[in-house]
N, C-alpha and C positions, 0 to 999 in steps of 0.2 A: 809848453804844449798844453798845459792843463788850462791856462787862462784863455786859450782859444775857444776850448769846448765850453767855457762858462759864459761865453757872450751870447749864446742862445740857448733855451731850454730844450727837453729831448724832442717835443712836439714839433719845434722849429727846424731842427736838425733833420728830422725825418722828413718834413716837407721839402728842405733843401736838396736832399739826396734824391727824392722822388723827382722834383723839378730838373735836377741834373740828368738822371736817366732819360726823362721825356725830351729834354733838350737834344741829347745825342741822337735819339730815335728820330726827331724830327729834322734835325739836319742831315740825316741820311737818307731822307726821302719821305717818310711817314708823316706828310704835311697834315697840320690840324692838332696834332698831339701836343705841339709846343704851345699852341694857344691857351691849353688848359692851365699852364702856368700862370697866366696873367691873374685871374681871381684867386688862384691857390695860394701864390705867393703874396698877394696883397692881404689876404685875410691872416696870414702867418706873421708878416713883418710890417704891414701899413703899405700905402700905395707908393710914395717915392722912395722908400727905403727898399721895397722889393724891385723896383725898376733898376736900381744900382746894384743890387745883388744879382739880377738876372743878366745884366750886360757882360760882365766879364765871362760868364759860363757861355753865353751866346758865342762870344768871340772865340773861346777855346774851341768850341764844337765847329765854328766855321773852318777852323784850320784843317780838321779831319775831313770835313765835307768837301773843301775844295781840292784837298790832295787825292780824293778818291774820284770825284766828277769833274775834275779840271777840263778834261778833254771834251765834255760835253756842252760846254758853256756856249751860249749863243750872244756874242759880245754886241752885236746891234741892237738887241733889245736892252741890254745893260746901259749902253751909251744914250739911248732914248731916255730911260728913266732916271739916271743919276743926276742931271742938273737940277731938276726940279726937286727931287728927293733932297738934296742939299737945301734948297730953300725951305722945303717942308719943316726939315729939322730945325733949322735957324728960326723959324715962326713959333715951333713948339716949344723952344727954349724961353722965348718971351712970354708965352701964355702960362708956362709952368710956375711963374712968379707969382700969377694972379688966380689961378684955379685950383681948388680944393681936389682932395682925391675922388670925391664922390661924383664931380663933375667931368673929372678925367675919364671915369668908367662910362658915364652916360654917352660922352663924345665918341669914344670908341665904339660904344654898341651902335650908335646911329649910324657911323660911317661904314660899319661891317654890315647893318642891314640893308643900308643902300647898295652895298656890294653885291648882295644876295639878289636884288632886283636885276641887276645887271648879269649876273649868273644866269638867271632864267632866260633874259633877253638875248644873251649871246648864243644861246642854243639855236637861234635862228641864224642860218648861214651868212645872210646879208648883214646882220647887226654885227656878227662876230668879225666878219672881214672887215667891215668899217672901224672896229676898235682895233684891230691888229695894224691895219694900214695907216691910220691917221696919226701923226705925231703929235697933234694937240692932245689927243686922248691919253697918249704915253705920258706927256707932260702933267696931265691931270691926276693920273694915277702914281706918277713919281712923286708929286707933291703930297698926295694923301698918304702915300707910303712912308715918306720922310716925316711927316707929322705924327702919324700913328706909332712908328717905331720910336720915336723920341718920347712920346707921352707914356707909352705903356708896353714898349716892345710888342706891338699887336698889329705889325703890317702884314703878317702871313696871308690873311684873307684878301687883302687889298691887292698883293701881288698876285695871288691865286686868280683873281677875276681877270687881270689883264692878260696874263701869260697862257691861261686857259683858252682865252678868246683866240689866241695864235695858232691853236692847235699844235703846240709844240709837243714833241715826243717826252716820253716819261724821263728818261735820263738827261736829256736836254733842258727839261723844265727843272730839274733837280740841281743841275749843274750850273744853270742861270741864276737861279735864286740863290745858290751858295756864294757864288762870287759877288752879286749884288749885296748881300747882307753882310759879308764879310767887309767889304768896302765901306759901307754905310755905318756899320756898327764900330768900325776902327774911327771913323769920323767923329761919332758920337762920344767916344770915350773921354777926350779931355774936357767936353763940357760938363760930363757927370763929375769929374773930378775937380775942375777949378771953379765952375759956374754953379751948379746945383750942389755939389758936396756930398753926392749920394754914394760915391765910390770912395772907401778909404782903405787905409792899409789894414784894418781890422776885417772889414768886409772882404777884401781880396783874399786875405788868408782863408777865411771860410770857403771862398770860390776853389782855392788850390787843394782843400781836403775833398772837395767833391769832383775833382778831376776825373778819379778812377770811374765814378758812376757815369759820367759823360762819355768816356771811352767806351764803356760796356754798352750804352745806349747807341751809340754810333754802329758798332758791330752787329748788335741785335737788328738794328734798322735797316742796314744793308742786306742781311739775310732776309728780312720780310719783303723788302722791295723786290727782290730777285723773284719772288714767287708770286706777285701780283701782276695780273695781266694788264696791258695798257688801257683798255676800256674800263675796267674795273678800278684801276688807279685814278682814273678821272672823275668817276663817279665818287669814289671814296673821298677825295678831295672836297668835292662839293658838299656831299653829307656832312662831312666833319666841320666844314665852314659853318654850315647851317646850324648845327647843334650848339657849337661854341657861341655863335651869335646870340642865341636865345640865352645860353648860360650867363653871358655878359649883361644883356638888356634886363633878364629877370633877377639878376643878383643871386642865382642859385648858389 
């Protein structure tokens, strides 16, 4: 057991456990919290290595989120998003060979800032209805979601833009994103192991040690979500997305 603890220093372990807690809370419905993990983990472990550390924790949390919110999923939205999300993941795998960590972050920030423009536009009922009903818009957001989730596990804001445009209820929003991300994260897993080599037995053992923090985060998140009114929840997601986008773009 001692060799496991020696693979990271104390600061890195602290960041890992904080990230695990935030992942659990995010998967329970506190959308936006999980995105803080992207720059935090990259600073502690490096870009690609951090992505490989985060993915197994996301997959563990997906199981809890799907178990709790399973009945609320809107499968017609998932079916619209998944095909192009798979394409986005495959494109990102190729890009990953040629783009360095700094460019990764810039690409993610630009995509999210673009999403913020759509967040503002979608508050107009006509534009929001267009986004929700147009199958090609779903394909675009599915592709962006697949690309950003493979590059930096950063698809939360992209999915928030599309699903919030549908005026989907809070629990349905959480259940739909829970299922979508569980499917796409499991699809990504083999590529991280066998293509990028960012998930190893050593990194996975560290993820297992962080599992209690993920479980704690899920239960804390569920309690918080129950106490957030529908309208407040919607604007909470928008504000969190804006703050995190600035964090990525400015490198705070």
